[in-house]
C-alpha positions, 0 to 999 in steps of 0.5 A: 892690605887689612885682612877680615876678621871673619875666618873663611874670608880671612883664609881666602885672602891669605890664599890669595896673597900666596898665589900672586906671591914669590917670596913670603916674610912672616914676622914672629914677635913677643905677642902671640896676636889675634885669634878670630872667631871660629878658631883657638888659633892666631891669625900668626899661626893661621897664616903659617899653616895656610903658606905651609900648605900652599908651599908643600902643593906648589911643589908638584906644580912646576909653574910656582913654587913659594919662597918662604922666610920666617923672621923673629928679632934677636933676644925674643921674649915672649910675653905669654906662655902662648906665644912661647909654646908657638914658638917651641912648635916652630922650632921643633916640629918640621912639618909646620915650617916646610920649606920655610928658612928661619932667620934671627937677625937685626932688622937691617940683615932681613932687609938685605936678605929679602934684596938679594933674594928678589935679585936672585928670583929675577936672574932666575927667571931671565934664564929660564926665559933664555933656557926655553929659547934655546930649545935643544934635543940634547939631554942633560943629567945633572951629577951631584957629588961632594968633592971629596968624591970627584975621583970616584965619579968618573965613572958615572959621568962615562956610562951617562955619556955613553948614552948620548946624555951630557953630564952637568957637574959641579963647580968647586971653585969661585965665590959662594954666591957664583957657586949658589947661581951655577947650581941653581942654572944646573937644576933649571937645565938638567932634564934628570939629577943623579946625587952621589953620595958617601956617608954624609946623610946631611949633604944628601938631604940637603941637596935633595931639598935644593931638587924639590925647590928647582921650580921655585928657581925657574925650572919650566919642566919636571925632571924626567928622572931623579936618583941617589946613588949611595956608595957602599950602601952606607945610608938606607932609603928609610933615613933619607928626607922626602925622598918622594919618587926619588930612584934608589941605586945602591953601590956595591958594598965593596966598594966596586964600581959596578952599579947598574944605572940603567933604572936612571938612565932609561928614563932620559936617554934619547930614543 
């Protein structure tokens, strides 16, 4: 639908579209775009800002979380300095693309990506409906860890199970698309999530982002508890992106398996 040239009405129209959308795809080209009266920003930049704000606010609402794609054609050459500066901001300022995946591919690849994402959304919605129908008093914790740390987390599984909580662990075999679906199903099903990290900060931040996106995957309710356990205290809280309301559980610096999980488990365990 065509958007209004009035700034206030334009913002209302964009927000209304965002409320109805599961996925947004923003097209960035060589032109900076039309600038509405009352602002010095193009309609493209305004749309991105509104989508970023909406995504950030939606993270606290389990009913709806927005998925975002920002697409640019291959070999994009901005036609003005203004557009070049805007592209630099998109690439350098993480906060301006919060929740968005920036992709630079041929148009046909973009179509395939959109189609695949929409299929996954539909599967996630069906899984959510099934989970709701399967209501159970059983509690579940999703224990996330890198494959190389599999032997080390055995004691964590035992500690959690001893509190009458079922433990879900990642599957490291199979096709990537199936592993991704299993990962999302585990996030949807679990009441709490515990991330065990060694010294791989990039892996940890990636998994935290997945936890944040769980409502968008179809999770019908908020996690009762979310925690991070750092082996050997090798990563500090300040290094972790989007720490939010995560519970920090530092491992023993000598590597001994003596971590007290009660601050996390007590929020989930059946009374």
